[in-house]
VEXDREN-2710 file (C-alpha; in Angstrom, 1 decimal):
% VEXDREN-2710
k/r/px/py/pz
1/UNK/-69.7/1.7/59.6
2/UNK/-66.7/-0.3/60.7
3/UNK/-64.4/2.7/60.2
4/UNK/-66.5/4.8/62.5
5/UNK/-66.3/2.0/65.1
6/UNK/-62.5/2.3/64.9
7/UNK/-62.7/6.0/65.5
8/UNK/-65.0/5.4/68.5
9/UNK/-62.7/2.8/69.9
10/UNK/-59.7/5.2/69.5
11/UNK/-61.7/7.9/71.4
12/UNK/-62.6/5.5/74.2
13/UNK/-59.0/4.6/74.7
14/UNK/-57.8/8.2/74.1
15/UNK/-55.7/7.3/71.1
16/UNK/-54.8/9.5/68.1
17/UNK/-53.4/8.3/64.8
18/UNK/-50.8/7.2/64.2
19/UNK/-50.5/4.7/67.1
20/UNK/-48.7/1.5/67.6
21/UNK/-49.3/-1.7/69.6
22/UNK/-47.3/-0.3/72.6
23/UNK/-49.5/2.9/72.7
24/UNK/-52.6/0.7/72.4
25/UNK/-51.5/-1.6/75.2
26/UNK/-50.6/1.3/77.5
27/UNK/-53.9/3.1/77.0
28/UNK/-55.8/-0.2/77.4
29/UNK/-54.1/-1.0/80.7
30/UNK/-54.7/2.6/82.0
31/UNK/-58.4/2.4/81.1
32/UNK/-58.7/-1.0/82.7
33/UNK/-57.2/0.3/85.9
34/UNK/-59.5/3.3/85.9
35/UNK/-62.7/1.3/85.4
36/UNK/-61.9/-2.0/87.3
37/UNK/-65.1/-2.9/89.1
38/UNK/-63.3/-4.1/92.2
39/UNK/-61.8/-0.6/92.6
40/UNK/-65.1/0.7/93.9
41/UNK/-65.2/-1.6/96.9
42/UNK/-63.9/0.9/99.4
43/UNK/-65.5/4.0/98.0
44/UNK/-68.8/3.8/99.8
45/UNK/-70.6/2.0/102.6
46/UNK/-73.9/2.1/100.7
47/UNK/-74.4/-1.3/99.1
48/UNK/-76.9/0.1/96.5
49/UNK/-74.4/2.8/95.4
50/UNK/-71.6/0.2/95.4
51/UNK/-73.5/-2.1/93.1
52/UNK/-74.4/0.8/90.8
53/UNK/-70.8/1.8/90.5
54/UNK/-69.7/-1.9/90.2
55/UNK/-72.1/-2.5/87.3
56/UNK/-71.0/0.7/85.5
57/UNK/-67.3/-0.4/85.9
58/UNK/-68.2/-3.8/84.6
59/UNK/-70.0/-2.3/81.5
60/UNK/-67.2/0.1/80.8
61/UNK/-64.6/-2.7/81.1
62/UNK/-66.5/-4.7/78.5
63/UNK/-66.5/-1.7/76.1
64/UNK/-62.8/-1.2/76.7
65/UNK/-62.1/-4.9/75.9
66/UNK/-64.1/-4.7/72.7
67/UNK/-62.4/-1.5/71.6
68/UNK/-59.0/-3.1/72.4
69/UNK/-59.8/-6.1/70.2
70/UNK/-61.0/-4.0/67.3
71/UNK/-58.0/-1.8/67.4
72/UNK/-55.7/-4.8/67.6
73/UNK/-57.3/-6.1/64.4
74/UNK/-56.9/-2.7/62.8
75/UNK/-53.2/-2.6/63.6
76/UNK/-52.7/-6.1/62.2
77/UNK/-54.4/-5.4/59.0
78/UNK/-55.2/-1.6/58.5
79/UNK/-56.2/-2.0/54.9
80/UNK/-59.4/-4.0/55.7
81/UNK/-60.9/-1.0/57.6
82/UNK/-61.2/2.4/56.1
83/UNK/-61.3/5.3/58.5
84/UNK/-63.7/8.1/57.8
85/UNK/-62.1/11.4/56.9
END
């Protein structure tokens, strides 16, 4: 199960094996910029739509953070997590 989570995290951050810490950090920063909730402030004058977009950005940012942490652990000790074939 954990190996599949690594694959999902790699897909979320648009990473392919092999990757290193620098690749991970670059993709993490790019994803954070793309989904930053504050980024949506000037996109609409409709408060309801803004809040909807803000909450989606907030949710996606949490997913990205979790994926980043999991992949950092994977890079530090790849033998503990087996990737599915």
